[in-house]
Predicted model as a PDB file, atoms N, CA, C, CB and O in Angstrom, pLDDT in the B-factor column:
MODEL        1                                                                  
ATOM      1  N   MET A   1       2.425  32.531  11.429  1.00 78.00           N  
ATOM      2  CA  MET A   1       2.698  30.720  10.957  1.00 78.00           C  
ATOM      3  C   MET A   1       3.013  31.495  12.864  1.00 78.00           C  
ATOM      4  CB  MET A   1       4.483  29.661   9.203  1.00 78.00           C  
ATOM      5  O   MET A   1       3.247  32.657  13.197  1.00 78.00           O  
ATOM      6  N   ALA A   2       2.857  30.103  13.787  1.00 76.00           N  
ATOM      7  CA  ALA A   2       2.532  29.917  14.730  1.00 76.00           C  
ATOM      8  C   ALA A   2       4.147  29.072  15.203  1.00 76.00           C  
ATOM      9  CB  ALA A   2       1.062  29.291  14.673  1.00 76.00           C  
ATOM     10  O   ALA A   2       4.802  28.315  14.487  1.00 76.00           O  
ATOM     11  N   GLN A   3       4.413  29.448  16.411  1.00 82.00           N  
ATOM     12  CA  GLN A   3       5.855  29.662  16.603  1.00 82.00           C  
ATOM     13  C   GLN A   3       5.725  28.745  17.307  1.00 82.00           C  
ATOM     14  CB  GLN A   3       6.554  30.886  17.086  1.00 82.00           C  
ATOM     15  O   GLN A   3       4.903  28.752  18.223  1.00 82.00           O  
ATOM     16  N   ILE A   4       6.575  27.648  17.024  1.00 77.00           N  
ATOM     17  CA  ILE A   4       6.816  25.805  17.804  1.00 77.00           C  
ATOM     18  C   ILE A   4       7.837  26.015  18.917  1.00 77.00           C  
ATOM     19  CB  ILE A   4       7.693  24.337  16.518  1.00 77.00           C  
ATOM     20  O   ILE A   4       9.016  26.331  18.759  1.00 77.00           O  
ATOM     21  N   THR A   5       7.082  25.748  20.285  1.00 85.00           N  
ATOM     22  CA  THR A   5       8.805  26.230  21.556  1.00 85.00           C  
ATOM     23  C   THR A   5       7.753  24.486  22.503  1.00 85.00           C  
ATOM     24  CB  THR A   5       8.795  29.178  23.221  1.00 85.00           C  
ATOM     25  O   THR A   5       6.646  23.956  22.414  1.00 85.00           O  
ATOM     26  N   ASP A   6       9.110  24.273  23.331  1.00 87.00           N  
ATOM     27  CA  ASP A   6       8.484  22.962  24.047  1.00 87.00           C  
ATOM     28  C   ASP A   6       8.032  21.734  24.227  1.00 87.00           C  
ATOM     29  CB  ASP A   6       7.997  23.005  24.255  1.00 87.00           C  
ATOM     30  O   ASP A   6       8.701  20.763  23.874  1.00 87.00           O  
ATOM     31  N   ARG A   7       6.818  21.616  24.809  1.00 90.00           N  
ATOM     32  CA  ARG A   7       6.097  20.019  24.040  1.00 90.00           C  
ATOM     33  C   ARG A   7       6.023  19.820  22.394  1.00 90.00           C  
ATOM     34  CB  ARG A   7       4.284  19.878  24.477  1.00 90.00           C  
ATOM     35  O   ARG A   7       6.299  18.804  21.755  1.00 90.00           O  
ATOM     36  N   ASP A   8       5.459  21.405  21.795  1.00 92.00           N  
ATOM     37  CA  ASP A   8       5.457  21.154  20.267  1.00 92.00           C  
ATOM     38  C   ASP A   8       5.470  20.300  19.857  1.00 92.00           C  
ATOM     39  CB  ASP A   8       6.148  21.484  19.617  1.00 92.00           C  
ATOM     40  O   ASP A   8       4.484  19.573  19.743  1.00 92.00           O  
ATOM     41  N   PRO A   9       6.848  19.994  19.386  1.00 91.00           N  
ATOM     42  CA  PRO A   9       7.179  19.020  18.515  1.00 91.00           C  
ATOM     43  C   PRO A   9       7.226  17.953  18.514  1.00 91.00           C  
ATOM     44  CB  PRO A   9       7.882  19.067  18.200  1.00 91.00           C  
ATOM     45  O   PRO A   9       7.547  17.289  17.528  1.00 91.00           O  
ATOM     46  N   HIS A  10       6.799  17.316  20.056  1.00 93.00           N  
ATOM     47  CA  HIS A  10       6.606  15.955  20.220  1.00 93.00           C  
ATOM     48  C   HIS A  10       5.181  16.011  20.276  1.00 93.00           C  
ATOM     49  CB  HIS A  10       7.316  15.282  21.420  1.00 93.00           C  
ATOM     50  O   HIS A  10       5.210  14.780  20.276  1.00 93.00           O  
ATOM     51  N   LEU A  11       4.105  16.239  20.317  1.00 94.00           N  
ATOM     52  CA  LEU A  11       2.732  16.832  20.366  1.00 94.00           C  
ATOM     53  C   LEU A  11       2.344  16.641  18.372  1.00 94.00           C  
ATOM     54  CB  LEU A  11       2.846  18.879  21.184  1.00 94.00           C  
ATOM     55  O   LEU A  11       1.449  15.976  17.851  1.00 94.00           O  
ATOM     56  N   VAL A  12       3.289  17.407  17.777  1.00 93.00           N  
ATOM     57  CA  VAL A  12       2.649  17.357  16.330  1.00 93.00           C  
ATOM     58  C   VAL A  12       3.796  16.259  15.453  1.00 93.00           C  
ATOM     59  CB  VAL A  12       2.565  19.218  15.539  1.00 93.00           C  
ATOM     60  O   VAL A  12       3.850  16.185  14.226  1.00 93.00           O  
ATOM     61  N   LYS A  13       4.475  15.633  16.211  1.00 95.00           N  
ATOM     62  CA  LYS A  13       5.000  14.124  15.882  1.00 95.00           C  
ATOM     63  C   LYS A  13       3.905  13.329  16.304  1.00 95.00           C  
ATOM     64  CB  LYS A  13       6.416  13.617  16.673  1.00 95.00           C  
ATOM     65  O   LYS A  13       3.200  12.779  15.458  1.00 95.00           O  
ATOM     66  N   LYS A  14       3.618  13.170  17.859  1.00 95.00           N  
ATOM     67  CA  LYS A  14       1.854  11.880  18.061  1.00 95.00           C  
ATOM     68  C   LYS A  14       1.211  12.571  17.543  1.00 95.00           C  
ATOM     69  CB  LYS A  14       0.892  11.382  19.649  1.00 95.00           C  
ATOM     70  O   LYS A  14       0.297  11.864  17.118  1.00 95.00           O  
ATOM     71  N   ALA A  15       1.050  13.479  17.278  1.00 96.00           N  
ATOM     72  CA  ALA A  15      -0.523  13.881  16.047  1.00 96.00           C  
ATOM     73  C   ALA A  15      -0.351  13.175  14.713  1.00 96.00           C  
ATOM     74  CB  ALA A  15      -0.691  15.836  15.462  1.00 96.00           C  
ATOM     75  O   ALA A  15      -1.272  12.462  14.314  1.00 96.00           O  
ATOM     76  N   LEU A  16       0.648  13.302  14.059  1.00 95.00           N  
ATOM     77  CA  LEU A  16       1.057  12.792  12.973  1.00 95.00           C  
ATOM     78  C   LEU A  16       0.665  11.035  12.409  1.00 95.00           C  
ATOM     79  CB  LEU A  16       2.447  13.070  13.196  1.00 95.00           C  
ATOM     80  O   LEU A  16      -0.163  10.565  11.628  1.00 95.00           O  
ATOM     81  N   CYS A  17       1.787  10.436  13.312  1.00 96.00           N  
ATOM     82  CA  CYS A  17       1.356   9.180  14.255  1.00 96.00           C  
ATOM     83  C   CYS A  17       0.226   8.429  13.970  1.00 96.00           C  
ATOM     84  CB  CYS A  17       1.100   9.566  15.582  1.00 96.00           C  
ATOM     85  O   CYS A  17       0.249   7.328  13.420  1.00 96.00           O  
ATOM     86  N   LEU A  18      -0.635   8.945  14.295  1.00 96.00           N  
ATOM     87  CA  LEU A  18      -1.672   8.718  14.552  1.00 96.00           C  
ATOM     88  C   LEU A  18      -2.988   9.079  13.802  1.00 96.00           C  
ATOM     89  CB  LEU A  18      -1.595   9.043  15.495  1.00 96.00           C  
ATOM     90  O   LEU A  18      -3.965   8.335  13.710  1.00 96.00           O  
ATOM     91  N   SER A  19      -2.866  10.382  13.258  1.00 96.00           N  
ATOM     92  CA  SER A  19      -3.159  10.299  11.799  1.00 96.00           C  
ATOM     93  C   SER A  19      -2.353   8.916  11.135  1.00 96.00           C  
ATOM     94  CB  SER A  19      -2.619  11.798  11.053  1.00 96.00           C  
ATOM     95  O   SER A  19      -2.833   7.826  10.825  1.00 96.00           O  
ATOM     96  N   ILE A  20      -1.581   9.188  11.087  1.00 95.00           N  
ATOM     97  CA  ILE A  20      -0.930   7.505   9.790  1.00 95.00           C  
ATOM     98  C   ILE A  20      -1.796   6.121  10.464  1.00 95.00           C  
ATOM     99  CB  ILE A  20       1.615   6.898  10.063  1.00 95.00           C  
ATOM    100  O   ILE A  20      -1.845   5.100   9.778  1.00 95.00           O  
ATOM    101  N   ALA A  21      -2.370   6.143  11.636  1.00 94.00           N  
ATOM    102  CA  ALA A  21      -2.533   4.709  12.198  1.00 94.00           C  
ATOM    103  C   ALA A  21      -3.834   5.009  11.725  1.00 94.00           C  
ATOM    104  CB  ALA A  21      -2.219   4.204  13.889  1.00 94.00           C  
ATOM    105  O   ALA A  21      -4.225   4.134  10.954  1.00 94.00           O  
ATOM    106  N   VAL A  22      -4.556   5.822  11.885  1.00 94.00           N  
ATOM    107  CA  VAL A  22      -5.617   5.944  11.560  1.00 94.00           C  
ATOM    108  C   VAL A  22      -6.439   5.458  10.377  1.00 94.00           C  
ATOM    109  CB  VAL A  22      -5.599   6.853  11.656  1.00 94.00           C  
ATOM    110  O   VAL A  22      -7.267   4.565  10.197  1.00 94.00           O  
ATOM    111  N   ILE A  23      -5.737   6.637   9.472  1.00 94.00           N  
ATOM    112  CA  ILE A  23      -5.575   6.330   7.555  1.00 94.00           C  
ATOM    113  C   ILE A  23      -5.729   4.129   7.729  1.00 94.00           C  
ATOM    114  CB  ILE A  23      -2.909   7.191   6.608  1.00 94.00           C  
ATOM    115  O   ILE A  23      -6.541   3.242   7.465  1.00 94.00           O  
ATOM    116  N   GLU A  24      -4.000   4.321   8.476  1.00 92.00           N  
ATOM    117  CA  GLU A  24      -4.026   2.243   7.611  1.00 92.00           C  
ATOM    118  C   GLU A  24      -4.946   1.888   8.457  1.00 92.00           C  
ATOM    119  CB  GLU A  24      -2.340   0.778   7.770  1.00 92.00           C  
ATOM    120  O   GLU A  24      -4.571   0.717   8.406  1.00 92.00           O  
ATOM    121  N   GLN A  25      -5.934   1.839   9.291  1.00 91.00           N  
ATOM    122  CA  GLN A  25      -6.407   1.119   9.336  1.00 91.00           C  
ATOM    123  C   GLN A  25      -8.271   1.522   8.488  1.00 91.00           C  
ATOM    124  CB  GLN A  25      -6.013   0.773  10.713  1.00 91.00           C  
ATOM    125  O   GLN A  25      -9.081   0.628   8.245  1.00 91.00           O  
ATOM    126  N   GLN A  26      -8.403   2.295   8.342  1.00 91.00           N  
ATOM    127  CA  GLN A  26      -9.252   2.293   6.881  1.00 91.00           C  
ATOM    128  C   GLN A  26      -9.220   1.253   6.137  1.00 91.00           C  
ATOM    129  CB  GLN A  26      -8.867   3.250   5.938  1.00 91.00           C  
ATOM    130  O   GLN A  26      -8.170   0.871   5.621  1.00 91.00           O  
ATOM    131  N   PRO A  27     -10.435   0.608   5.966  1.00 92.00           N  
ATOM    132  CA  PRO A  27     -10.365  -0.257   4.981  1.00 92.00           C  
ATOM    133  C   PRO A  27     -10.134   0.569   3.586  1.00 92.00           C  
ATOM    134  CB  PRO A  27     -11.628  -1.121   5.026  1.00 92.00           C  
ATOM    135  O   PRO A  27     -10.594   1.668   3.276  1.00 92.00           O  
ATOM    136  N   ASP A  28      -9.283  -0.298   2.849  1.00 91.00           N  
ATOM    137  CA  ASP A  28      -9.322  -0.054   1.032  1.00 91.00           C  
ATOM    138  C   ASP A  28     -10.468   0.661   1.111  1.00 91.00           C  
ATOM    139  CB  ASP A  28      -9.492  -1.517  -0.190  1.00 91.00           C  
ATOM    140  O   ASP A  28     -11.424   0.714   1.885  1.00 91.00           O  
ATOM    141  N   GLY A  29     -10.006   1.393  -0.249  1.00 90.00           N  
ATOM    142  CA  GLY A  29     -10.928   2.119  -0.872  1.00 90.00           C  
ATOM    143  C   GLY A  29     -11.811   3.360  -1.780  1.00 90.00           C  
ATOM    144  O   GLY A  29     -11.426   2.852  -2.833  1.00 90.00           O  
ATOM    145  N   PRO A  30     -12.480   4.296  -2.160  1.00 88.00           N  
ATOM    146  CA  PRO A  30     -12.114   5.123  -2.865  1.00 88.00           C  
ATOM    147  C   PRO A  30     -12.297   6.410  -1.494  1.00 88.00           C  
ATOM    148  CB  PRO A  30     -12.998   5.115  -4.370  1.00 88.00           C  
ATOM    149  O   PRO A  30     -12.441   7.462  -2.118  1.00 88.00           O  
ATOM    150  N   PHE A  31     -12.341   6.702  -0.137  1.00 88.00           N  
ATOM    151  CA  PHE A  31     -12.843   7.274   0.571  1.00 88.00           C  
ATOM    152  C   PHE A  31     -11.430   7.217   2.053  1.00 88.00           C  
ATOM    153  CB  PHE A  31     -14.410   6.613   0.626  1.00 88.00           C  
ATOM    154  O   PHE A  31     -11.429   7.848   3.110  1.00 88.00           O  
ATOM    155  N   ARG A  32     -10.474   6.285   1.561  1.00 91.00           N  
ATOM    156  CA  ARG A  32      -8.993   6.074   2.286  1.00 91.00           C  
ATOM    157  C   ARG A  32      -8.295   7.011   1.752  1.00 91.00           C  
ATOM    158  CB  ARG A  32      -8.200   4.692   2.092  1.00 91.00           C  
ATOM    159  O   ARG A  32      -8.593   7.399   0.623  1.00 91.00           O  
ATOM    160  N   PRO A  33      -6.804   7.786   2.721  1.00 92.00           N  
ATOM    161  CA  PRO A  33      -6.646   8.816   1.618  1.00 92.00           C  
ATOM    162  C   PRO A  33      -5.059   8.654   2.329  1.00 92.00           C  
ATOM    163  CB  PRO A  33      -7.737  10.574   1.575  1.00 92.00           C  
ATOM    164  O   PRO A  33      -4.535   8.933   3.408  1.00 92.00           O  
ATOM    165  N   ASP A  34      -4.652   8.033   1.039  1.00 90.00           N  
ATOM    166  CA  ASP A  34      -3.628   6.949   1.105  1.00 90.00           C  
ATOM    167  C   ASP A  34      -2.064   8.431   0.711  1.00 90.00           C  
ATOM    168  CB  ASP A  34      -4.084   5.235  -0.516  1.00 90.00           C  
ATOM    169  O   ASP A  34      -0.892   8.512   1.077  1.00 90.00           O  
ATOM    170  N   CYS A  35      -2.819   9.168  -0.033  1.00 92.00           N  
ATOM    171  CA  CYS A  35      -1.875   9.926  -0.794  1.00 92.00           C  
ATOM    172  C   CYS A  35      -1.545  10.664   0.848  1.00 92.00           C  
ATOM    173  CB  CYS A  35      -2.568  11.007  -2.374  1.00 92.00           C  
ATOM    174  O   CYS A  35      -0.455  11.195   1.062  1.00 92.00           O  
ATOM    175  N   ASP A  36      -2.559  10.609   1.843  1.00 93.00           N  
ATOM    176  CA  ASP A  36      -2.315  11.790   3.109  1.00 93.00           C  
ATOM    177  C   ASP A  36      -1.556  11.482   3.453  1.00 93.00           C  
ATOM    178  CB  ASP A  36      -3.050  12.117   4.208  1.00 93.00           C  
ATOM    179  O   ASP A  36      -0.657  12.286   3.698  1.00 93.00           O  
ATOM    180  N   ALA A  37      -1.325   9.583   3.811  1.00 92.00           N  
ATOM    181  CA  ALA A  37      -1.325   9.167   5.022  1.00 92.00           C  
ATOM    182  C   ALA A  37       0.374   8.857   4.071  1.00 92.00           C  
ATOM    183  CB  ALA A  37      -2.693   7.901   5.812  1.00 92.00           C  
ATOM    184  O   ALA A  37       1.362   8.535   4.730  1.00 92.00           O  
ATOM    185  N   ALA A  38       0.477   9.046   2.216  1.00 93.00           N  
ATOM    186  CA  ALA A  38       2.783   8.780   2.304  1.00 93.00           C  
ATOM    187  C   ALA A  38       2.841  10.479   2.623  1.00 93.00           C  
ATOM    188  CB  ALA A  38       4.197   8.135  -0.110  1.00 93.00           C  
ATOM    189  O   ALA A  38       3.906  11.088   2.723  1.00 93.00           O  
ATOM    190  N   ASP A  39       1.753  10.992   2.735  1.00 95.00           N  
ATOM    191  CA  ASP A  39       2.680  12.874   2.964  1.00 95.00           C  
ATOM    192  C   ASP A  39       2.457  12.681   4.345  1.00 95.00           C  
ATOM    193  CB  ASP A  39       1.787  14.822   2.207  1.00 95.00           C  
ATOM    194  O   ASP A  39       2.625  13.613   5.131  1.00 95.00           O  
ATOM    195  N   MET A  40       2.187  11.847   4.621  1.00 94.00           N  
ATOM    196  CA  MET A  40       2.351  12.223   6.575  1.00 94.00           C  
ATOM    197  C   MET A  40       3.679  11.397   6.901  1.00 94.00           C  
ATOM    198  CB  MET A  40       0.714  11.403   7.878  1.00 94.00           C  
ATOM    199  O   MET A  40       4.716  11.732   7.473  1.00 94.00           O  
ATOM    200  N   LYS A  41       3.210  10.029   6.250  1.00 93.00           N  
ATOM    201  CA  LYS A  41       4.697   9.508   6.489  1.00 93.00           C  
ATOM    202  C   LYS A  41       5.972  10.533   6.453  1.00 93.00           C  
ATOM    203  CB  LYS A  41       4.983   8.449   5.369  1.00 93.00           C  
ATOM    204  O   LYS A  41       6.661  11.163   7.256  1.00 93.00           O  
ATOM    205  N   ASP A  42       5.887  10.350   5.207  1.00 95.00           N  
ATOM    206  CA  ASP A  42       7.711  12.130   4.714  1.00 95.00           C  
ATOM    207  C   ASP A  42       7.725  13.303   5.516  1.00 95.00           C  
ATOM    208  CB  ASP A  42       7.571  13.364   2.767  1.00 95.00           C  
ATOM    209  O   ASP A  42       8.587  14.176   5.415  1.00 95.00           O  
ATOM    210  N   LEU A  43       6.708  13.327   6.366  1.00 95.00           N  
ATOM    211  CA  LEU A  43       7.398  14.766   7.294  1.00 95.00           C  
ATOM    212  C   LEU A  43       7.271  13.704   8.121  1.00 95.00           C  
ATOM    213  CB  LEU A  43       6.591  16.558   7.696  1.00 95.00           C  
ATOM    214  O   LEU A  43       8.380  13.713   8.654  1.00 95.00           O  
ATOM    215  N   ALA A  44       7.001  13.285   8.339  1.00 94.00           N  
ATOM    216  CA  ALA A  44       7.098  12.159   9.799  1.00 94.00           C  
ATOM    217  C   ALA A  44       8.625  12.125  10.209  1.00 94.00           C  
ATOM    218  CB  ALA A  44       6.569  10.262   9.406  1.00 94.00           C  
ATOM    219  O   ALA A  44       9.172  12.048  11.309  1.00 94.00           O  
ATOM    220  N   ASN A  45       9.101  12.210   8.937  1.00 93.00           N  
ATOM    221  CA  ASN A  45      10.682  10.957   8.394  1.00 93.00           C  
ATOM    222  C   ASN A  45      11.695  11.886   8.621  1.00 93.00           C  
ATOM    223  CB  ASN A  45      10.904  10.273   6.366  1.00 93.00           C  
ATOM    224  O   ASN A  45      12.912  11.765   8.754  1.00 93.00           O  
ATOM    225  N   ARG A  46      10.533  13.350   8.646  1.00 94.00           N  
ATOM    226  CA  ARG A  46      12.059  14.194   8.388  1.00 94.00           C  
ATOM    227  C   ARG A  46      12.046  15.247   9.765  1.00 94.00           C  
ATOM    228  CB  ARG A  46      12.097  15.326   6.556  1.00 94.00           C  
ATOM    229  O   ARG A  46      12.782  16.196  10.036  1.00 94.00           O  
ATOM    230  N   LEU A  47      11.013  14.716  10.422  1.00 93.00           N  
ATOM    231  CA  LEU A  47      11.294  15.077  12.173  1.00 93.00           C  
ATOM    232  C   LEU A  47      11.757  14.505  13.054  1.00 93.00           C  
ATOM    233  CB  LEU A  47      10.433  15.264  12.884  1.00 93.00           C  
ATOM    234  O   LEU A  47      12.150  14.893  14.153  1.00 93.00           O  
ATOM    235  N   MET A  48      11.713  13.072  12.373  1.00 94.00           N  
ATOM    236  CA  MET A  48      12.142  12.418  13.442  1.00 94.00           C  
ATOM    237  C   MET A  48      13.294  12.017  13.578  1.00 94.00           C  
ATOM    238  CB  MET A  48      11.567  11.580  13.637  1.00 94.00           C  
ATOM    239  O   MET A  48      13.740  11.506  12.552  1.00 94.00           O  
ATOM    240  N   ALA A  49      14.258  12.045  14.793  1.00 91.00           N  
ATOM    241  CA  ALA A  49      15.672  12.103  14.713  1.00 91.00           C  
ATOM    242  C   ALA A  49      16.055  10.819  13.975  1.00 91.00           C  
ATOM    243  CB  ALA A  49      16.352  12.240  16.136  1.00 91.00           C  
ATOM    244  O   ALA A  49      17.222  10.714  13.599  1.00 91.00           O  
ATOM    245  N   ASN A  50      15.405  10.083  13.794  1.00 94.00           N  
ATOM    246  CA  ASN A  50      15.966   8.458  13.374  1.00 94.00           C  
ATOM    247  C   ASN A  50      14.813   6.941  13.083  1.00 94.00           C  
ATOM    248  CB  ASN A  50      17.003   7.978  14.881  1.00 94.00           C  
ATOM    249  O   ASN A  50      14.085   7.493  13.908  1.00 94.00           O  
ATOM    250  N   ASP A  51      14.480   6.386  12.920  1.00 93.00           N  
ATOM    251  CA  ASP A  51      13.764   5.215  12.208  1.00 93.00           C  
ATOM    252  C   ASP A  51      13.095   4.865  13.515  1.00 93.00           C  
ATOM    253  CB  ASP A  51      14.755   3.915  11.407  1.00 93.00           C  
ATOM    254  O   ASP A  51      11.907   4.904  13.834  1.00 93.00           O  
ATOM    255  N   ALA A  52      14.266   4.481  14.243  1.00 95.00           N  
ATOM    256  CA  ALA A  52      13.952   3.762  16.302  1.00 95.00           C  
ATOM    257  C   ALA A  52      12.711   5.390  16.722  1.00 95.00           C  
ATOM    258  CB  ALA A  52      16.574   3.885  18.061  1.00 95.00           C  
ATOM    259  O   ALA A  52      11.552   5.016  16.895  1.00 95.00           O  
ATOM    260  N   GLU A  53      12.883   6.717  16.845  1.00 95.00           N  
ATOM    261  CA  GLU A  53      12.158   7.490  16.912  1.00 95.00           C  
ATOM    262  C   GLU A  53      10.507   7.144  15.985  1.00 95.00           C  
ATOM    263  CB  GLU A  53      13.043   8.571  16.562  1.00 95.00           C  
ATOM    264  O   GLU A  53       9.485   7.241  16.663  1.00 95.00           O  
ATOM    265  N   LEU A  54      10.407   6.868  14.904  1.00 94.00           N  
ATOM    266  CA  LEU A  54       9.485   6.938  14.615  1.00 94.00           C  
ATOM    267  C   LEU A  54       8.179   6.103  14.764  1.00 94.00           C  
ATOM    268  CB  LEU A  54       9.802   7.128  13.868  1.00 94.00           C  
ATOM    269  O   LEU A  54       6.995   6.392  14.934  1.00 94.00           O  
ATOM    270  N   ALA A  55       9.432   4.046  14.524  1.00 94.00           N  
ATOM    271  CA  ALA A  55       8.308   3.301  15.808  1.00 94.00           C  
ATOM    272  C   ALA A  55       7.825   3.914  16.617  1.00 94.00           C  
ATOM    273  CB  ALA A  55       8.741   2.377  16.712  1.00 94.00           C  
ATOM    274  O   ALA A  55       6.743   4.499  16.565  1.00 94.00           O  
ATOM    275  N   HIS A  56       8.987   3.826  17.953  1.00 95.00           N  
ATOM    276  CA  HIS A  56       8.108   4.835  18.176  1.00 95.00           C  
ATOM    277  C   HIS A  56       7.064   5.414  18.762  1.00 95.00           C  
ATOM    278  CB  HIS A  56       7.902   4.930  17.668  1.00 95.00           C  
ATOM    279  O   HIS A  56       6.565   4.882  19.754  1.00 95.00           O  
ATOM    280  N   TYR A  57       6.723   6.222  18.411  1.00 96.00           N  
ATOM    281  CA  TYR A  57       5.379   7.350  17.815  1.00 96.00           C  
ATOM    282  C   TYR A  57       5.023   6.414  17.313  1.00 96.00           C  
ATOM    283  CB  TYR A  57       5.464   8.768  16.781  1.00 96.00           C  
ATOM    284  O   TYR A  57       4.692   5.687  18.249  1.00 96.00           O  
ATOM    285  N   LEU A  58       4.788   5.699  16.058  1.00 94.00           N  
ATOM    286  CA  LEU A  58       4.124   4.755  15.331  1.00 94.00           C  
ATOM    287  C   LEU A  58       3.212   3.821  16.310  1.00 94.00           C  
ATOM    288  CB  LEU A  58       5.175   3.958  14.531  1.00 94.00           C  
ATOM    289  O   LEU A  58       1.983   3.826  16.380  1.00 94.00           O  
ATOM    290  N   ARG A  59       4.164   2.991  17.072  1.00 94.00           N  
ATOM    291  CA  ARG A  59       4.059   1.872  18.412  1.00 94.00           C  
ATOM    292  C   ARG A  59       2.936   2.590  19.648  1.00 94.00           C  
ATOM    293  CB  ARG A  59       5.974   1.650  19.280  1.00 94.00           C  
ATOM    294  O   ARG A  59       2.132   2.009  20.377  1.00 94.00           O  
ATOM    295  N   SER A  60       3.171   3.663  19.565  1.00 95.00           N  
ATOM    296  CA  SER A  60       2.436   4.304  20.731  1.00 95.00           C  
ATOM    297  C   SER A  60       0.880   4.844  20.615  1.00 95.00           C  
ATOM    298  CB  SER A  60       3.269   5.484  21.106  1.00 95.00           C  
ATOM    299  O   SER A  60      -0.056   4.970  21.404  1.00 95.00           O  
ATOM    300  N   ALA A  61       1.145   5.146  18.929  1.00 95.00           N  
ATOM    301  CA  ALA A  61       0.042   5.519  18.064  1.00 95.00           C  
ATOM    302  C   ALA A  61      -1.304   3.953  18.234  1.00 95.00           C  
ATOM    303  CB  ALA A  61       0.896   5.790  16.181  1.00 95.00           C  
ATOM    304  O   ALA A  61      -2.406   3.798  18.761  1.00 95.00           O  
ATOM    305  N   ARG A  62      -0.488   3.241  17.559  1.00 94.00           N  
ATOM    306  CA  ARG A  62      -1.165   1.972  17.629  1.00 94.00           C  
ATOM    307  C   ARG A  62      -1.760   1.673  18.872  1.00 94.00           C  
ATOM    308  CB  ARG A  62      -0.321   0.946  17.319  1.00 94.00           C  
ATOM    309  O   ARG A  62      -2.791   1.000  18.846  1.00 94.00           O  
ATOM    310  N   ILE A  63      -1.258   2.085  20.066  1.00 95.00           N  
ATOM    311  CA  ILE A  63      -1.732   1.516  21.546  1.00 95.00           C  
ATOM    312  C   ILE A  63      -2.585   2.072  21.739  1.00 95.00           C  
ATOM    313  CB  ILE A  63      -0.996   1.574  22.720  1.00 95.00           C  
ATOM    314  O   ILE A  63      -3.539   1.611  22.365  1.00 95.00           O  
ATOM    315  N   ILE A  64      -2.534   3.433  21.199  1.00 94.00           N  
ATOM    316  CA  ILE A  64      -4.048   4.818  22.323  1.00 94.00           C  
ATOM    317  C   ILE A  64      -4.376   3.956  21.640  1.00 94.00           C  
ATOM    318  CB  ILE A  64      -4.743   6.889  22.305  1.00 94.00           C  
ATOM    319  O   ILE A  64      -4.289   2.841  22.154  1.00 94.00           O  
ATOM    320  N   LEU A  65      -5.102   4.057  19.632  1.00 93.00           N  
ATOM    321  CA  LEU A  65      -6.559   3.809  19.087  1.00 93.00           C  
ATOM    322  C   LEU A  65      -6.846   1.989  19.238  1.00 93.00           C  
ATOM    323  CB  LEU A  65      -6.632   4.433  17.192  1.00 93.00           C  
ATOM    324  O   LEU A  65      -7.770   1.419  18.660  1.00 93.00           O  
ATOM    325  N   SER A  66      -6.024   1.427  19.966  1.00 93.00           N  
ATOM    326  CA  SER A  66      -6.600  -0.118  20.252  1.00 93.00           C  
ATOM    327  C   SER A  66      -6.796  -0.671  21.334  1.00 93.00           C  
ATOM    328  CB  SER A  66      -5.940  -1.027  19.819  1.00 93.00           C  
ATOM    329  O   SER A  66      -7.370  -1.750  21.481  1.00 93.00           O  
ATOM    330  N   GLY A  67      -5.977   0.555  22.854  1.00 92.00           N  
ATOM    331  CA  GLY A  67      -6.655   0.799  24.139  1.00 92.00           C  
ATOM    332  C   GLY A  67      -5.705  -0.476  24.921  1.00 92.00           C  
ATOM    333  O   GLY A  67      -5.928  -0.756  26.099  1.00 92.00           O  
ATOM    334  N   LYS A  68      -4.779  -1.097  24.227  1.00 88.00           N  
ATOM    335  CA  LYS A  68      -4.022  -2.366  24.152  1.00 88.00           C  
ATOM    336  C   LYS A  68      -2.366  -2.007  24.309  1.00 88.00           C  
ATOM    337  CB  LYS A  68      -4.386  -3.137  22.642  1.00 88.00           C  
ATOM    338  O   LYS A  68      -1.963  -0.844  24.310  1.00 88.00           O  
ATOM    339  N   PRO A  69      -1.566  -3.058  24.428  1.00 83.00           N  
ATOM    340  CA  PRO A  69       0.248  -2.970  23.913  1.00 83.00           C  
ATOM    341  C   PRO A  69      -0.263  -4.195  22.491  1.00 83.00           C  
ATOM    342  CB  PRO A  69       1.995  -3.913  25.656  1.00 83.00           C  
ATOM    343  O   PRO A  69      -1.258  -4.846  22.173  1.00 83.00           O  
ATOM    344  N   GLU A  70       0.638  -4.039  22.169  1.00 71.00           N  
ATOM    345  CA  GLU A  70       0.879  -4.645  20.663  1.00 71.00           C  
ATOM    346  C   GLU A  70       1.332  -6.195  20.570  1.00 71.00           C  
ATOM    347  CB  GLU A  70       2.097  -3.766  19.917  1.00 71.00           C  
ATOM    348  O   GLU A  70       1.531  -6.715  19.472  1.00 71.00           O  
TER     349      GLU A  70                                                      
ENDMDL                                                                          
END                                                                             
């Protein structure tokens, strides 16, 4: 198993939130992996110190995807 050090926790949190944001942008239908998004949100909640940190990462992910502030 990989050892998590330095910036790794930040990158994992960012990757999770980007994945969640991408799934949320997909249209409803059989190919939208809502169960994966729910599991990712649960993991993100466990990795984040509080709701404000989670909100910060999710906002950052949405800005990355849209290319502009919300």
